[in-house]
Steps between C-alpha positions, in 0.01 A plus 500: 500500500642843400353813637581846360382813681397826328842643602667219302622303796463121463507188703508133408402187696430150399326200663514141401147347471469128500224345299405156626353235267134418534409148599282291271227318684386165346334185646331183384177363644488133591520259206226272655156577603470635860206397712357680802726432809785382264843646469547752219870530418599826317838483325679836511685579177588863572827660427636760735835643596552523881172359615341634808185280504191383316139576598237247389141604502286184440171682407307355792601761761819311593850601430854373575855639494764257358831478346375289210230248424177508696237236602147601599184313602178635363183422722238579235456435140524763230732696278759724677737763380846438643756790516875460548667822596887487469701757698872563485721631772499837316119519531433433126198281446296313242172315514365202302147384515322189393197284565463166669190278502439307816245214463243386745482128579199282480316428826413131558244355731439130581169313550404152583485252791767498763411189682461149343488139625802265430462357156284786357616762249501873534366762248671834534466778261688827445376818349719808414402858436730771360830444330552472129381193325585233430513371864691192583393289805747263673382271781723333761468222581314369202317202646132525595474207744728588798551231756618744776411858586654698204561858408410596144653799327395665176711766316350706225739675266398754238645590164727765670647243735310642801354246733294439808477184718244355736492182714260302691526200730300193429442288806476124454273321753517139577 
């Protein structure tokens, strides 16, 4: 900076200004479907010189500060906008945003008798609501004529890989 007065006097000064590079925020959403109460792993692909920290806003009112990748559990289904804010030690920042879809699981209920006589068979049935068709039902154990008191489990899994399980005890009487 050079200043010259109206009398012709002049002065000169200089100051070095450092310009810091801006970070670039970038992340990838999970490669597999994420269900309610499942872990959503976000892969941080940001580039930054002299990182201070990352701030993750998960779109459901929750956030986290991290040094890299982040994992979050969503408790409701829906489409959420996730923000990743990258902050350097110089205070420079960048934000990346992207959507994630969280899928709701099916809800299964069991019906049928829970007490039989030895030698009889049992008829149990399961019905599921919600989820994304087609629904796949898996029973454990598979036999319908227990000889001792047995716990039966059914797991229903939908097209997104979300599942729900239910169990019942079948009492076998002599």
